[in-house]
C-alpha positions in Angstrom: -10.3 15.3 -43.9 -8.2 13.1 -45.8 -7.0 9.7 -45.8 -3.6 10.5 -43.8 -5.4 12.5 -41.0 -7.9 9.8 -40.3 -5.3 7.6 -40.0 -3.2 9.7 -38.1 -6.4 10.6 -36.0 -7.2 6.3 -35.5 -3.7 6.5 -34.3 -3.3 8.9 -31.9 -2.5 7.6 -28.6 -5.3 7.7 -25.5 -4.0 8.6 -21.9 -6.1 5.9 -19.7 -7.0 7.8 -16.1 -7.5 6.0 -13.3 -9.9 8.1 -10.9 -9.9 6.9 -7.6 -12.0 8.6 -5.1 -11.2 8.3 -1.6 -14.1 9.2 0.1 -17.3 6.2 0.2 -19.7 8.1 0.4 -21.6 7.6 -2.5 -23.1 11.3 -2.9 -19.9 12.7 -1.9 -18.8 15.9 -3.4 -15.6 14.0 -4.5 -16.9 11.7 -6.2 -18.9 14.4 -8.4 -16.1 15.9 -9.1 -14.8 12.4 -10.6 -18.3 11.7 -13.0 -17.9 15.4 -14.2 -13.8 15.0 -15.2 -15.2 12.5 -17.0 -18.3 13.4 -18.7 -16.2 16.5 -19.6 -13.1 14.5 -21.6 -16.0 12.5 -23.0 -17.0 15.5 -24.8 -14.1 18.0 -24.9 -10.8 15.9 -24.8 -9.7 13.4 -28.1 -7.2 11.2 -26.7 -8.0 11.1 -22.5 -10.6 8.4 -21.3 -10.4 8.7 -17.5 -12.2 5.2 -15.5 -13.8 5.2 -12.0 -11.7 2.8 -10.1 -14.0 1.9 -7.2 -12.2 1.2 -4.0 -14.5 0.7 -1.7 -14.6 -3.8 -1.8 -11.0 -3.4 -1.0 -10.5 -5.4 1.8 -8.6 -3.7 4.5 -4.7 -4.0 4.2 -3.7 -7.7 5.4 -0.8 -10.1 3.8 -2.8 -13.7 5.4 -5.0 -12.6 2.7 -2.0 -13.2 -0.2 -2.0 -16.8 -0.8 0.6 -18.0 -3.4 1.1 -15.0 -4.1 -1.9 -14.0 -5.4 -3.9 -11.7 -4.3 -7.9 -11.6 -3.5 -10.3 -11.5 -6.7 -11.5 -7.3 -6.1 -7.5 -6.7 -5.3 -6.4 -8.4 -8.7 -9.2 -6.1 -9.9 -8.0 -2.9 -9.1 -4.7 -4.2 -9.6 -5.1 -4.7 -13.4 -6.9 -1.3 -13.4 -4.1 0.2 -12.4 -1.3 -1.3 -14.3 -3.3 -0.7 -17.4 -3.5 2.9 -16.5 -0.8 6.2 -17.9 -1.6 8.3 -14.6 -4.3 8.5 -12.0 -7.3 11.5 -10.8 -7.3 11.4 -6.9 -10.2 13.2 -5.6 -10.3 12.9 -1.7 -11.6 15.0 1.4 -8.6 16.5 3.8 -8.7 13.9 6.7 -6.9 14.6 9.3 -3.7 16.6 7.7 -4.0 13.8 5.3 -5.9 11.6 3.1 -8.8 9.4 4.2 -8.3 5.9 5.3 -10.2 3.8 2.3 -6.9 5.7 -0.2 -4.4 4.7 2.7 -5.5 1.8 2.0 -6.1 1.4 -1.4 -2.3 2.8 -2.4 -1.0 0.6 0.4 
């Protein structure tokens, strides 16, 4: 591989994917699917990075927790990971014809 090809590969943009599991169970099948997606992309997909973003520490939506336009630390960490992502991978069981409450809370 020549120097120009190596330079082109080094400059190849990376797609940052935030992977969110809406089930809070550690042994969730959906969480396992995310682990598999992370493993597959590391081993065989160039130009893509999948990062698991944990929603379990997020408090329930409560605007009283926003003080002087600042969010609680767990919310701010989550917000920054979302802002740094190019796209999202949701793994969610169906719950009452919709998504689970923790995912709905995180989206809100």
